[in-house]
C-alpha positions in Angstrom: -15.0 -1.5 -24.5 -11.2 -1.0 -24.2 -11.2 0.3 -20.9 -14.6 -1.8 -19.6 -11.9 -4.6 -19.9 -9.1 -2.9 -18.0 -11.2 -2.3 -14.5 -12.7 -5.4 -15.0 -9.0 -6.5 -15.3 -7.4 -4.6 -12.0 -11.0 -5.2 -9.7 -11.1 -8.7 -10.6 -6.7 -9.0 -9.8 -7.9 -6.8 -6.9 -10.3 -9.4 -5.5 -7.7 -12.3 -6.0 -5.9 -10.3 -3.6 -8.0 -10.0 -1.3 -8.6 -13.7 -1.1 -5.7 -14.3 -1.1 -4.8 -12.1 2.2 -8.2 -13.6 3.5 -7.1 -17.4 3.3 -4.0 -16.8 4.4 -6.0 -14.4 7.7 -7.6 -18.5 8.0 -4.8 -20.5 7.8 -3.3 -18.1 10.8 -5.8 -18.4 12.7 -7.0 -22.2 12.1 -3.4 -22.5 13.3 -3.6 -20.9 16.5 
């Protein structure tokens, strides 16, 4: 169970980081 929770946590953090990066990209494109 712990290993599953850890994998879900890491994937969640990775997904959030990707979302934040995409948000920065979109804001830069909109500014341009």
